[in-house]
C-alpha positions as CSV (number, residue, x, y, z in Angstrom):
1,E,-0.1,0.1,0.2
2,Q,2.7,2.3,0.8
3,R,4.7,2.3,-2.5
4,K,0.8,2.4,-4.6
5,N,1.4,5.9,-2.0
6,T,4.4,7.5,-3.7
7,L,4.1,5.6,-6.9
8,R,0.3,8.0,-7.0
9,S,2.9,10.5,-5.7
10,F,5.3,10.1,-8.0
11,Q,3.2,9.8,-11.3
12,N,1.5,13.0,-9.7
13,K,4.4,14.6,-8.9
14,S,5.6,14.1,-12.9
15,V,1.8,15.0,-14.4
16,F,2.5,18.5,-12.1
17,S,6.0,19.1,-14.0
18,I,4.8,18.3,-16.9
19,L,1.8,20.7,-17.2
20,A,4.6,23.3,-16.0
21,V,7.3,23.7,-18.8
22,Q,3.4,23.3,-21.0
23,A,2.6,25.6,-19.7
24,K,5.4,27.9,-19.8
25,R,5.7,26.5,-23.7
26,L,3.0,28.2,-24.1
27,K,3.7,31.4,-22.0
28,L,6.8,31.3,-24.8
29,L,4.0,30.9,-28.1
30,L,1.6,33.2,-27.3
31,I,4.1,36.4,-26.4
32,M,5.8,36.1,-29.6
33,L,2.8,35.4,-31.4
34,A,1.7,38.8,-29.4
35,R,4.9,40.1,-31.0
36,N,4.6,39.0,-34.9
37,I,1.4,40.4,-35.0
38,E,2.3,43.9,-33.4
39,L,4.8,44.0,-36.3
40,A,2.6,42.9,-38.6
41,V,0.4,45.8,-37.8
42,K,3.4,48.2,-37.5
43,A,4.3,47.4,-40.8
44,H,0.7,47.9,-42.2
45,I,0.6,51.3,-40.5
46,H,4.1,52.2,-42.1
47,Q,3.3,50.7,-46.0
48,K,-0.2,52.2,-45.6
49,H,-1.1,54.5,-43.6
50,T,2.3,57.1,-43.7
51,N,4.1,58.3,-46.3
52,Y,7.3,55.8,-45.4
53,D,7.2,53.5,-49.0
54,Q,7.9,57.3,-50.3
55,L,10.4,58.4,-48.3
56,L,12.4,54.9,-48.2
57,S,12.1,55.3,-52.6
58,N,13.7,59.2,-52.4
59,G,16.5,58.0,-51.0
60,W,16.3,57.4,-47.0
61,E,17.4,54.7,-45.3
62,R,14.9,52.1,-43.6
63,T,15.6,54.0,-39.9
64,E,15.6,57.4,-41.1
65,A,11.9,57.0,-42.1
66,R,10.5,54.8,-39.3
67,S,12.1,58.2,-37.6
68,A,9.7,60.0,-39.7
69,V,6.8,58.4,-39.3
70,T,7.1,57.5,-36.0
71,E,4.7,60.0,-34.5
72,K,2.2,58.9,-37.5
73,L,2.8,55.6,-35.8
74,S,1.7,56.6,-32.8
75,Q,-1.0,58.3,-33.8
76,I,-2.4,56.1,-35.7
77,L,-1.6,52.7,-32.5
78,R,-3.1,55.3,-30.2
79,E,-6.2,55.7,-32.7
80,W,-7.0,51.9,-33.1
81,S,-6.3,50.5,-28.7
82,R,-9.7,53.2,-28.9
83,K,-11.9,50.8,-30.9
C-alpha cells in the first residue's frame, strides 16, 4: 500500500512537472504571437497610412524613414486601440 501511494505521488508530481513545462511553452508561444502581430500591424501602418514607402523610394535610409513617421504611427496605434 505504501509503495502504491509513493508511486501515485511520483506520477502526480510528474504530471504537474509536465504541465508546468507545457504552460511555460504556451506562455512563450503567446508572447511570440503577440510580438508578430504587433510587427505586422506596424508594417501595415507604415505602408498604408504613412509616407514611409515614399521616403524610402526617395533614398532615405530605413531608420531615418521610420523615425520620420514614428509620430504618425503612434497616433494611429492610439486611435485604433480606442476602437
